[in-house]
N, C-alpha and C positions, 0 to 999 in steps of 0.2 A: 649789720653784720655782713650783708651781701656785698657791701661796697669793698670789702677786703678780699673778695674772691676775684680771680683772674678770668674765670670762665663765664660769668653771667652776661656781660655785654657782648663778648664774641658769640655766645650762643644765640642771643637775640638777633645779632647781625646775620648769622648763618640762616636763621629762620626767615628773616626778611629776604635774604637772597633766594632761598627756595621759593618763597611766595612770589617774588619778582619773576623767577623763571617760569612758574606756573602761568602767570599772566602772559608773558612773552611767548611761551610755548603755545598757548591757546590761540594767540594772534597768528603765529607762524602756521599752525595747522589750518586756520581759516584761510590764510593766503594760499596754502598748498591746495586747498579744495576749490580755490577760485572765488571765495566769498568776499574777499577784500583785496585791495591792491596796496602793497607797501610803498612808502616813499622812495624816490630815486636814490637818496643817500644811503639807504640800507644795503649792507653787504649782499652781493648776489653771485658769489663764487660757487664752484662746484662742491660736491660732497667731499672729495679728497682734499681740496683747498681748506674747506671748513675744518676737517679733522686735523690738518696740520696746524691751523691757526689756534684752535682750542687746545691741542696738546702742548704747543709752545707756551701758551698762556698759563696753563695749569702747572707745567714744570717749572717755568720761570718764577711764578709767584710763590710756590711752595719752597723753592730753593732760596729765594730772597728772604722769606720770613724765617727760615731756619738759620741762615747765616747771620742776619741782622740781630736776632734775639740771642744767638750764642755769643756774639761779640759784645752785646750789651750786658749780658749776665756776667761776663768776665770783667768788664769795666766796673760794674756795680760791686762785684765781689772785692775787687781791689779797693774801691772807694769805701766799702764797709769796714775795712781794716782801720780806717781813720775815723769814720763817723760812727761806727758801731754796727752790730749785726742788724739792727732795725732798719737800716737803709734798704735792704732787700724787700722788707715788708712794705715800705713806702712805695717801692717800685711796683709791687703787685697791686696795691690799691690805687695807683695813679690812673686817672681817667684817660689820659693821652695814651698810655701804654695799652690799656684795655681796648680803646677804639682802634688803635693801629693793628693789633693782633686780630681783632674782629674783622677789619676791612680786608686784610690779606686772606684770611681763612674763608670769608664769605665769597671773595672773588674766585678763589680756588674751587669752592663748592659749586658756584654758579657755572664755571667753565666745564667742570666734570659732568654736571647735569646736562648741559647743552651738548657736550660731546657724546653722551650716551643716547641722546634723542635722535641722532642722525641714523636713518634707516632707509631701506628700500620699500617703496609702496606701489600701489596700482598706477599712480601717475608718474612713476620714476622715483629717483632718489629724493627722500625728504631731507631738506637742508634748512635748519632754523635760522634763516637769514637775520631776523630781527634780534634773536637771542645772541648771535655772534656779534652783531653791532653793539649791543648792550655790554657784552663781555669786553669788547675793546674799550668801551667807555669806562668800565670798572677798573681796567688796568690803568688808565690814565689817572683815575681818582686814587688808586692805590699808590701810584708814583708820587702824587702830591702829598699823600699822607706819609709816605716814606721820608720825603724831604722834611716835613714837619717834625717827624719822630726823631730824626737825627739832630735837628736843632733843639728839640725839646729835651732829649737826653743830655746833650752837651750843656744845656743850661741847668738842668735839674741836679746834675752831680757836682756843680760848683758849690763850694762850701757856704758862701753867704746865702745862696738860694736855698740850700738845705736847712740852714738855721732859720731863715725867714719862714720857710714852709712849716716847720715844726711850731714856730711862734704863732703862725696863723691858725694851726690846729688847736693850740692852747686857747686862743681868742674865741674860736668857735665853741670850744668846750665850755668856756666861761659863759658865753651867751646862752648856751643850752641849759646850764645850771641855773642862771638867773631866771630864764623863762620857766623852768620847773619850779623854782622856789616861789615865783609870783603867780604860779598857776592856780588851778581850781582848789581853793582853800575856803572853808566855811567862813563867812564874813563875821568874824569876831564871836562866833557861837561856840561855847564850850559847855560840855555836859559830862556827867559821870565823874569818876575819880580823877584826881589831879595826876599830873605826870610824876610828881615825886612819890605819891602814894602807889601808883602802878609800878614804879621802879622798885619800891620796897617789896611789893607782892611778887614781882618777877624774881627777885633775888632770893626771897625766902621760900616760895612755893612754886616757882615757875618750872615747867617741864622742858627739858632740852630736846631739841630735834637735831638729829645728826645729818651731816652732809652726805648726799647720795654718791657724789663722785669727787675726786681730787682735782684741783686745778685753780686757776685764777678766777676770781669772781669778776665777770665782765659786765654784767647788766642785772639790774633789779627792777622789776615792774612793781613799783610802789602802789599804783592804783589797783592792780590785781591783788596785792597783799592786803590792801584795805578791804576789798570785797571778801577775800577769804576770811579775814579776822571778823568781819561783820557777820557773815553767815554762821561762823562758829561761836559768835558772841564772846570773843576772847581778844586778847592783846598780844601782838607779836613784837618782840625785841630782836633786831638783827645784831649779831655779834661781829659782823664784818661788813665792810663797805667795798664797792667795786675797786679792784686793784689788789685786794688782799688775797693771799693764797689760803684755800680751804683744803682740809684733809678729810678724805672719806672716813666716816665713822665718828669723827669728832663733832662737837656741837656747832651748828650753823646759826641757830636762832633759839630763843626761849619763848614759851607760850604760857599765858595765864588766862583762865584757870587751867590746871593740869589736864582735866577731862576733855578740854578742847584740842589737845595736842594731836591725837590720832587723825582727826579730821583735817587739821592744818598740815600735818606731815604728808598726807596723800597728795595734797595739791601744791605744796610749797615748791616742789621741784620744777613745776611748769611756770613759776613766777620769777625764776632767775636763770641766768646762763653762766656756765663755767667753761673755761677753755684752757689750752696750753700756754697762752700768752696774755698779756694785758692789752687793753684797747683804750682809746681815748673816750669811749662812751662812759659818762658818769665818773671818769677818773682823771681829774685835773693833774694829779701828781705824776701821772705817766708822762705827759708832755714836758713837765718840769724835769723829770728824770732824764728824758732824752737830751734836752739841752745841757744838763749837767754832765751827762756822759761824754758828750762831744767836748765840753770844756776841759774835763780832767784828762781826757786822752790828749788834747792839745798841750796840756801842761806837763805831760809825762816827759822824762829825759829823752826818750826816743824820738819825740816829735818836737817839743820845745817851741810851740807856736803860741806866743802870748797874745797876739792880735785876735786869733780865733776865740780864745777864752774870753777876751773882753767883749767881742761881739755877742757871745752867748749871755754874758752878764747883762748887757744892754737889753736883750730881748726878755730875759727873765725879769728884769726890773719892770719892763713894760707890762708883762703879764700880772705881776704882783700889784701894779698900780690899778689895773682893771679889777682885780679881785678885791682890793681894799675899797674901791669906790662903789662897786655894784653887787658884790657877792654876798648872799645871805642864805646859806644852805638850810633846807628844811630838815629838821630832826623828828619833829612830831607830825604825824599824818592822822587826820581825823576823818570820820565818816560823815555822811550827809547831816546827821543830827548833832555833830560836834563831839562825839565820843572819841577818845584816843584809841586808835586801832593798831598803829605801827610806830615803833620807836626805832629810827634808823641809827646806824653807827655814826657817831659824830666825826666830821672832818674839821680838824682844828686848824686855825690860822697859823699858829706858831709852828705846826709841823710843816706846812707848805713853805714858810719862810726858811726854816732850817734846812729843808731839802734843797731849796734854791741857792743857799749860801754856804752851808757847812763844808761839803766836800770840796767845793772850789777853793774856799778859804784854806783848807788843809793842804790841798795840792799846790796852791799858790803861796805857801809860806815862804817868806823871804823874797818875794817878788813885789816890789812897790807898785808897779803898774797894775797888777791884778787887784791888790788890796785897795788902791785908790779908786779903781773903777767900781768895786763893790760898794764902797762907802758913797760914791756918787749915786749909784743906783738906789741905795737905802734912803738917801736924801729925797730922791724923786718919789719914792713910795711913801715916805713920811708926809710929803706934801698932799698926797691923795687920801691920807688916812684920817678919819674922823674919830675913830674909837681910841680912847685912852689905853685900853688894854692892848690894842694892836701896836700902838706907839711904843709901849714898854717892850714888846717882842722885838721891834726894830732896833731899839736902843741897846738891848742885850746883845743882839748880833753885831751892832757897831762896836760895842765894847770888846767883844772877842776879837774883832779884826784889829782894833787898836792894840790890844795886848799882844797879838801875834806879830804885829809890826815892831813893837818895842823889843820883843824877844829875838826876832830873827833877822832884822835889818840892821847892818852895822853902820851904814852911812847916816850921820845926823841930819843932813839935808833931806834925805828921802823920808826919814821918820817925821820930820817937820811937815812935809807935804801930806803925809797920811794924817797927821794931827789936825791939819787945816780942814781936810775933808770930814774928819770926825766932828769937828766943831760945826760944820755946815749941817750935818745930820742932826746934831742937838738943836740947832736953831730951827730947822724945818719941823722937828718933832714938837717943839714948844710953840709952834704957830707964828714964830718971828721970821720975817723975810731974811733968808740967809745972807750974811755979809759976803761981799764979792771975794772970790778967791782968784788967785793968779791963774791965767790961762796955762794949761799944762797939756802938752801933747806927747803921748808916749812914743 
């Protein structure tokens, strides 16, 4: 969660700047007392010159940071009208942005501390010569960071880069889910009532636990829930998964036996996080929704950017290929003895596929290029799919695309192109090497 904050890294950099000043100030005081001699390259100007240098550094740095970030916010606000409002959130969580802000603020703080240390002493005016030299070095470093930041922002707001970045977040989220699914699970040990029996008990006699606050469920600590259920000798069934919106006062989970509910309710709030917006943590559908949002904005009459939509479809297909090949979400969580303790809300494969294709298919109705690219993506996903149930989901989506083309595309040649891609999906889903289709460039 801390990654999504703009203040953490800048705060750490300011603390490092203060620590650096403490070190250089100590050396300057030692040189002032005659206990050591500073190198010849260290600044050796007067107190008035030092004040002018440090004042100029502090004023210039704080002016540049205000101007640059104001212009950047304006550019990102304009870009978010095309990419969606989540663009600004990506800017906030970007490491380059955080480091740049921290570098400028840390340089400003260091210069102000050095300026405040200039004073009159028994040996004459105390001038922190080494600190002034380090401040000049920090200004040069800040200038390099500024050049990097301008390049970074100019690259970041380019549409292909934005889409690839979101696809990268989806890939990382899939990797995290795979690692979690393959994590600490009891090696084939099962004890106590079966899952089906516990489901029946929860439905008939389970006690509901209400949500303490409203918001999007952002994170669930399943290991902590297992510990809570084990200590209460009960079973917890979650009614929502990360990404769902929960309402204060409405049921968030169910607990069996009912007498374990009070103990679970007191500790349940610490085992999950809710907030005003969705995050990628444990929520694969959020990255999919981001790509879909960009695609349907591109297909709107006001924008009419078919190529951007097709780029989103390509990356959505890539993510679904990874999900089909590697993803196996854990629904049942057991304790060390093999007893079922937590039943998580199921994340269905068909819902992910529908989220990736439905809205784009609807927005791209009557556009052969979009429908063809969707079918090509489904064919790639089908080649990575080993589950027959998953193949059925892909074929159902392909049939909807085909029906949409038959109903909305007037040109017979375009409908024939769509039909050929549909046949390629059938071939891929049946395990047959798809027959070659003519090269087609939108």
